[in-house]
N, C-alpha and C positions, 0 to 999 in steps of 0.2 A: 390446417395444409396450405404451403405458401401459392400467393396466385403466379403461375410462370408467364414471363412477359419475353417475347423473342427480340429481337435487335439484330443490326448491322453491326457484325463483329469484326475483329478480337475486342476484349477489352480496352478502353480509352478512345473509342470513337466519340465522335458527335451526339450519335444515334444511341451510345449507351447514357451518355450524359443526360439526354432526353428521358431515356427510361428509367432511370437513377430518378429524375425528379416525378415523372409519374409514380414510380415507386414510393417514392418521399409522401405525396399527396393523398396514395392509396391509404399509408398506413394512417397519415393525420386524420382524413376523413373517416374511414372503417374500421380501421384496429388491426389489418390484415396484412400479412409480412407477402413480401413479392421474392422470387427465384428469376434473377436474370440470365436469359438463353441467348447467347450469339450465336448468329447463323452467318455463312459465308456471302450473302446476297439478299438482298431486299426484298426479291422475289422469295426465297425460302423463309422469310421472315414470315411473311403475309401466308405462304401457301400452309406453313406449319400453323398458324391461327386458323385457316380456314380449315384444316383438318385434325382439330383439335388436338392436335400435339403440344401446343401450348393455349393459354387463354387469353393472351393478350398480343397485337404486335404492337409495336411501337416505331412507325417506318416517317421519313423525310416526305413533305409533299411539295415543299416551295421554297427557293431560295430568294431572297431580296433582291440579286443581283444576278442569280444565273435563270432565275426564273422556276417553272414547275420541273419536277422529279420525276420524267415518263417512264421510266421504270415502275413506281409506284402507282400510277395512273394506269397502265394497261394493265399491271398484274389483278390492280382493284378491279377492273372491268369483268376480265375472268373470275376471280373469286367474287362475285356481286353479293353472296347472302353475309360478309362481313359489316359491320356497321360502326361507325366512329363514335367512341363513348367521349373522348375529349380530344382538345387542338392544345397546343403548347408552342410557345414561339422563342427558340434558344437563341441567344446572340454567339455569334460563332468569330472565335478569334484564331488565327494561326500564326504559328513560329515555324524559323528554319530552324530544324533540328540536326546538326551534327558534330562526328567527334575531330571533326577539323576545326581549327580556330581562325582560319583565313578564306575570306569569300573566294580569294584568286586559287585557290586547291579546288574546288568543288566541281566537278564536269557533269555530275548527274543528278536530279532533284526527282523523287519520287513521290508521288499523292493519286488522290482519288481525284478525276478529273476535273471535279464541280472547284477542289480548292485549288487546282493550278489554276484555273480560268479565276478565281475569287484572289488570286495574288499576280493575274499578269502583268501589270505595269511596275510592280514591282522587281520580278524576276526579269523583266525587259531590261530596266535600267542597273542592276547590282548583278546580273548573273545572265547577260544576254548571250554566251557561248554555253552555258551549260543545255544538257540534253534533258527536257523532260518526259518521263516516261508515268503514265497512268497506272495504277492500281486499284484493287477492291475495295479500298478503304484507306483512310488516313492513317490507321494504325498499321495497317499491314504494310504498309512504305517504309516503316521504322525499322524492321529488318533489314534493311540493305546499309544505313549509315553504322548498323553494327558491324558489318562483315568489311565496309570498305571506308577506308578516311577523307575519300574524294567524292562521295556519295551524301547528299542530304535528303531529307524527308519533311515536308510541309504536313504537320499536326498541329495539336494541340500542347498547351503548356501540360495540362494532367496527363495526358500519355506519355509527355516525355519524363516527368517525374516516376510514373508506372513502368518504364522499362529502363529506369535508368541512363538517360542520356540527354546529355548537355544542351541547352538551347542557344543558337548563336547567335538569330536575331527574333526578334518580337516588339510589335507587332510588324506584320508583313502584308498584310490584307490591305487591299486597297482604296475599300469604304469603311469607314469608322462605324457606321452604321448597318454593317450585315447582320443578316440575321436567317434563320430558316426556321418554317413553320413545320412540327409533326403530328402527326395524325395517332392516336392510340384504337387500336381498331378489335374488333372481337364478335363471335356470332350471337353475344346477346344484343337486345333490342336497343336502340341508340336511346340514353335518358331525355333527350330533349334539350333547347338550350337556344339562342337567338342566333346561331349559325347552322345554315342546311346546305348537304354538297350533294349533287345527283351528277347523273350525265345520261346522254343521252342519243341515238341514231336518228336521222331524219328519213323521211320515210321515201324521199327522192333527191337526187343531186342535181336540181333545179335552182334557175333564178329565185330569189324569196324564200328558198326553202326553211332558211333559219329565223328569218323574220318572224311569223307567227309564234313559233314558242317563244322570242324575246318579248314580242308585246304582250303577250299572255301575262308577265310578271311585272313590265311595265302600267298595263291596265289594272292590275291588283296594288299599285303601290309599293311592289316589293322592289328593295334595291339587289342589284348584281355586283359581287363583289371582286370578282373573278369570272373571266371564260377562257377554257384552252379547248383547242381543236388537235385530235390525235386520229391518226390512220385507223380506218379498220382492220385493215390488212387485207381486206379483200379485195380491192380494186384502187389504181391511180387514181387520185381524187376523191374518194368515199371516205368521210370521216365521222366521227364521232365527237360529242360536246361533253367537258366537263366542266361545271356551274357551282360557283360558291355564292349563296344568299342570305341576306343577312333578315332572317325569317325563321321562325320555329314551324316545322312541318306540321303541327298541331293545330295552328291557327286557323280560323275559318277564311282567309284569304288566301294563306297557303293551299290548305285544302282544295280550296274552288280550281286554285291555278294547277296543283297538279292534275285533278279529274279533267282539265280542259287540254293539259298538254300532254297525258296520254292518246288521246287524237291525233293530235300533229305530230308525233312522233313514230319510229318504228318499234324502237326498244327503248323503254326509260326506265333507269335504274335508281332507286335513292337509296345513299348511304346512312341517311340518319340527321337529325338535329344533335347539338351540340353545343358546350360553352368552351372557352377559352380560358385555360388555366394559366395562373402568373406563375412565373419563374424566377 
């Protein structure tokens, strides 16, 4: 039976490309086949894995330009039984897709908010009067150029091929080093690796409440590669923190740090240790 993998659909999204990369790695390393299952949102992709409707969820967690994908972080805090199996870093490139042959004819540009932001400078330069309209995914945006000659979508070249739409301009992303980190998550224990991700809330919202948790890692010589705050949604100014560490949670130093951290946090959630797959 194939391994089921949820992702933000429909077919042609960058999330699907990441899911395909994970599926290819799975086949090469274990011989298992995969079945890709598109979902209409990141949250629903994660929920499907948490409720065992699928075995794996592949979701974006961080973009090199726009930063963290907050929907992923907020949903993962809610479904904290999910464990990271692998990370994938996917180069992201954007194309302007339209049935129009002239930029001057385009009045509306549709895409996911992240894609619109990643092409902001190009849009301001070449389509300053166009209305920018957000969609749930870059692939969903493609339905508008199909119906309207004055509409364009920002998506990837693979999606343009899948939906038989012409690419008017490529590349249009502002930063040539644009990339997105994805996580593959499941209810299985994490396999271990040189990266660990966790989240915690502090016991009191007072000066210095965050200092001690961070000092714990410094004292153990563990490097933090990322820290992100998110509102707890309980009250204004009340936050929880997502942390990425360059260490394996099975190491003695990490075990000691986690034991100490538990005494200085209100809630501590460990999402596992994992390796980064080359894409």
